[in-house]
N, C-alpha and C positions, 0 to 999 in steps of 0.2 A: 668247226672249220679249222682246218691245220695251217699254220703258217710255216712255209718253206724258206724265206729269206731270213738270214740271221741278222742278228743286231749286235754291232761293235760298239762300245760305249767307251769313250775317253773318260779316265778317272782323275778327279782334281779336287780342289778345296770343298766343294758343294757336297760330294759323296764319299769323303774319305772318313767315313765312319761306318761301324758295323751295322746299324739299323738301316741306313739309307741304301747301302750296297746290297744288304738282304733283299729289300724289297725290289731294288732294280733287277737282280738276278731272278727273282721270282716273277717279275714282269716281263722277262724275256730276254735279257742280256746273255748273250752266249760268249763274247770275247771282250775282256777288258784292256783297254790300250793304256799305257803309262807313258807319257811324253818325256824322255829324257833330256829335251831342251829346257826343262824347268829343275824340279828337285832331282836330285842324283844320289847314289850311294845309299847308305844306311836308311834314308827317308823313302826312297822308292823301294827298298827291301822290305821295309815294314808294311807297305801297301800290298806288295806281292804275298806276303804271309799272310795278311788279313783276307785277301781275295780268295787265297786256297783254303782258308779256314771256314769262310762263309759259304764257299760253294760245297765243302763237305757236309757243313750243317744242313744246308739246303738239300743235299743229295743229288745234285746235277753237275755233270762236266762242265767246267768253265776254262776257256783258254785265256792265257795271259801274253799279251803282244807288248813288246818293249820297242818303242819308237825312237830312233837315235837321231840327233839333229843333223848331221852331215854337215857339208861344207858350205855353211849360210854365209854369204858375202855381205858386209857392211862398210860403208864410208867411215872416214875418221872423225873427229871431233872438230867443233867449230870454235870461234874466239869465246862464246858465251852461250847462255841457254837461248839466245835470240833465234827467231825463225828467219832465214834469209829468202827473199823472193827471187825466183829465177824467171826471166821473161824470156818469150819466145824470141829466138834470132840471136840472143846473146851468148858469148863464148864463155866456157867455163871447163877449168882444168882439173884433171885427176892425177895426183903426183905422189911420190914416195916421201915428200917432207913432212915431217911430223908436227910441224907448227900448226896451231889451230887455223882452220879455214876462215873464209869470208865469202863475200858475194862473187868472188872471180874464181876460187879454188878451194879444194880440201884434199886430205890425203886419201890415198887408195892403198889400205894396207896389204892388200894381196899381191905380192908380185907376180905370182902365177896367173892372176886374172889380167894383169897389165900386159904380160907377155903374150897372151892368148888372143887378145882384141885385134881386130883388122878394121882398117878404114871402111866405113859405111855402117858397121855394126851398131845396133842400138843398146842402150843401158837404160834401164827403166828403174826408177827410184819411187818410194812411197807407193807401193802397190801399183804401179804403172801411171801414176798421177803426173810424174815428171819423165819426160823422154829426152835423152841425149843422143846425138849421133856423133860417132867417132870420126874426126877429121884427119887426125895424125896421131901416130905412136911413136913414142921415143923410149929409150932405156928405163928413163925415171919418170915419164909424165905421159899423158893422154890428153890431147886436145879435142874438145867436143864443142858442138852447137846445141843449144836448147831447141827442141822442136816442140815439145809440150811444157808448159811452165806451171810452177806451184811452188809453194814454200818448202824450204829444205832445212834441216837442222842435224844435229850430231846423231851418229850411229845409226842412220838410216840403212835397212836392207836394200840391196838391188838384185835386179834380175838380168839375164844376158840371153835373150831369146835367140840370137843368131850366133852364139859362140859356143864353140867346143873348148871348155876351160881345162887344161892339161894340169889337174891336180888330183891328189889322193882322195879317193871316196871316204877314207876314214881320217878325221881331224885327230889331233892330239886328245881333245876331250872325248871324242867317239871311243878311241882306242881305252881310255881310262873307264868310261861307262860301260863298255862292252866286257871289259875284264871284270868288272864287279857283276854285271847284270848275268852273265853266263853262270856265276856261282850259284844263282837262285833257279837254275833250270827253267827258263821261260820257254814257252811253246812256239813263239814266233818273235823274229827280230824285224822290225820295218827299217829299210835303208833308205834314207832322204837322199834327193837330187842325183838319182842314179841317171848316167848318161849313156852306158855301154853296158853289154853283157859281162865284160871283164870286172867291172865294179862289183857284181855280184860274187864273183870268183874270189875276188880279193877278201871280202867280207867272210865267205864261206870258209876259207882257208884259215883266217884269223879264228874263226869259231871252232874248227875241228882240231887245230893245233892244241886247243885249250881245254877240250872237253868231249866226251863221247856221248853226251846227252844228243838226242837227235832233234836238234833246233831247225825249224824250217824259217826260210828267208822270204820276206815280203818285199818286193821292189815298189818304191814308192814313184809313181809317173807324174813328174811335175814340170818337165822341160820338153820343148818341141823335138830336140834330138833324140829323147827316149821314146816319144811317139814313133818316130821314124824306124826305130830299131825295136819296136815292141815285141816282134816274134823272138828274136835273139835274147832279149831280156827276159822274156816270159819263159823261154827254155832254160834259161840258166837259174831262174829264181824258182820258188814254190808256190808263189802266188803275187798278186798284183793290186796295189792301192791306187785308185785314181784319184790323185789329190788336186781336186779341182780349184783350190784357192790359187796357188802359184801357177797351175797351169793356165788359169783364165787371166793372169797377167802376162805370161809369156806367149800365149797364142790370142789371136782375136777372139774376143769373148764369143762371138757369135758360132765359133767353131767348136767350142768345148762340148755341146751335147752330142754333135756327130762323131767327135773324136771318142767320147765315152762309149758310145754305141759300138764303134769300130774295136775298141780294146776289149770290151766285155765280149764280143763274138769271137775275136782271136783267142782270148783266153779259154773259152769254151772248146774250141777246136784242139787246143793245146792240152786240155785237161788240168787248167789252172785256175783255182778260185780267184774270185776277184771283188773288191771291196769299192763301193762308191762312197765318196768322202767330201765334207766341207759344206757347211752352212745348210744342211738339210732341213733343220727345224730351228735356225739361228733366232727367229723372232722369239722362241720360248725361253730364252735366256731370262727375259722378265715377263713375257706372256703366259697366260694358262692354255692358250690355243694357238696352233699353227695358222699361219696364212693360208689362203686357199691356194697359192702358187707353190708353198710348201708341201701341202699335201699332195698335189699333183707331181712335184719332184720325187717324193718318196714312192708314191704308187708307180710312177715311170720306172724307176730303179727295179722294182719288182716285176713290171711288165717286161722289161729288157733281160730279166732272169739274172740279176746279179745275185751273187753269192750272200753279200752282206752290205746292208747300210751302216754309216758309221755318224755317231754323234761327235761334236767338237765341244766347244764352249758351252753349249745349252745344257751340258752334264757336268762338265768341270767347274763352271763359275755360276751356273743357272740357278734361278731362284727354287725350282722344283725338279730335280733330276728324275724322280720316279714317274711324275706326270709326262715328261717328255718320252721315256721309255714305253709307257703305256699308250700314248697317242701314237707312237711309231709302230707298236705292235698292232693297233687296231688298223692302221692304214695299209700294213703289209698283209696282214692276214685276208682282208677284203680282196686286196688286189691279186694276191697269190691265188685265190679261188674264183677269180673272174673267169668265167668259162668262155668268154670272147677270145682269150688270149690262148692260143694253142701251145701247151708246155713242152712239148717235145723239140729235140734239137738232133734229129738224126741225119740231117742232110747236111751238105756242104763241109763235111769234116774228111780229112785225109784217111784213106783206107789203110790203116796200120793194125796190126794184131790186138793192141790195146783199144783201139776205137771200135773195131769190128767187134770184139768181145763184149765191150760196154753197151754197144748198140744192140747186140743179140739179147743181153739180159732185159734191157728197157723195152724192147719189142716183145720178148715173152710176157712181161708183166702187164703191157699194154693189151696185147692180144687175149690175154686171159682174165683181164679185168681184176688184176690181182689187188689185194688189199694193203699189200706192203712188199718190199723187197728186204729180205734180211741177209746181212753179209757178216760172216764171220772174219774179222778183220785182225790179222798179224801186223799189218802196217796200214797205212792211209790209201794206198794206191788203188784198190778196187773200189771203195766206197766212192773216192773223189772221180774216177773215172766214170762211174755210173750217174753220180751227181751231174757231171758235165753233160750227160745226154738230157737232163732236165725231165725225168718222169714225174708224172702228176701224183704219185703215191709215196708215203714215206719210205726212205731207206733207213732201216734199224741196222745199226752197226755195233755187233758184240765184239767188244775189244778185249784183248788179252793183256794189254798194258794201259795204265791210266793215261800216260802222254798220248797214246794213239787216239783214246777217246777225247783228250782236250784238243788236239789238233783238227779232229774232224767237226768240232764245234763251229768252225768257219765256212763249212761247205754247205751249199744250199740243199734243202731236203733231207740231210743226213742226221739221224738222231742217235747219238752215240750211247752205249751203256758199257761201262767198265765193270765186268762181272766175270770172274775168272770160272766160276761154276758153271754158269751158262754157256761159257765159251768151250770148257772142257767137256761138257755133255753135249754139245751142238744143239741146245735147246732153242730151236728157232720158234716153238708155239709160245714157251715161256717169254722169251724175248718180246714177241709180238703182243702177248697180253699185258706186258708192262705198259704198252702205248694204248691200251685199249681196243686192239685189234683181236677180236675173238672169234669172229667168222670170216670166210672167204678163202680165198687161194693166196698162198705165199710163195714167191720166187725166192730160193734160198741159194746163196752163194757161198761155196765153201772151198778156198784153194782153188779157184778157177773152175770148179765144178758147179754145174747149174743145175737145180732141180726144182720140180713144182709140186707142192703138196697143198691139200685142202685142210683148212682149220675149221672144224665143226664146232 
């Protein structure tokens, strides 16, 4: 059976060695994610070099995704390492005073946050365990009431589900990280805490001013305001990551599955790959087997026709990252080949030239029971558009450039080959044979020309 849903693996201490990484890629990893919230600079650069070397040795394209931290907001420090209980109904102040906090107040270092808050807005601390309601906003302080209580301590992160924060999408740290990252020619940059389409434009301008390398931008959807603007954001970006961790804090948790389905559907309409992320197999940080709920979660991502699922701490700090990828591969492969789920997505998309064209390719492949679709790819557009119609046969993309092959590693059902000879000869049969397709019909796409040929 063929697996169509891709696997994006977060790379961390548990898999930062050649042997483990080689086994993970052989087990099915197509995209390696490097989180610049942690190691930066030369440390991450060495990891990028190692991934490129391993991919070359294994003989498969592998994409590299740099995930920048973004404007993560935190409160200031308290007077000691003590944890302070906040009780329902009590008043609590966030202010600009750098004096260590206590049970009545703490510093809010970000003045842009303070000036963006409005009366009635919620402030969520400790992954939503503490909820504060804004009662009054002053130039140098915000007065709140505790609606849900728990313990609080220094440097806790917070979320603002009701607030549009007037802040730059790129912090000073992000700019420094990006300056270095683009020298390593990554395939994707994932942008954290996107609120609007203009955020993507800012990042894209920053990149294109510094390099001609065609880096694609993935917008991480973590905030309710981003969900409301998903169409504009997806149009501005090259792909979407549904970051369910922060999203489940800022949205009522019961809404996250429906929101994820909505985003996946809109991304298919807009020809944008989409990644489902966070806690997919989190019990496997220490367990050899996923829970039944996790198995269903991964399978459901395949049934919803996501482009990729993503691992987080289960591969970065887990006991057995290779086992995690092997288990995810098994779940996705079976689910992708479940005949109960109809794979096509021809309906409910806008009638644009791109969509009409890709729908024609998928329809021809379906009606002729084709064994594969072969695309000669000068760029990623044709293969991505066909992928977003979700045909149930492999899309073999013969690429003229290595970066095109790497970037197609993210798209569902696309199997890229970087081979200039096959590309130059337009050898569709040779490309199909590399994937074990030796008989049947091939739908061949070459510079928007569509043909049907029989492979005996």
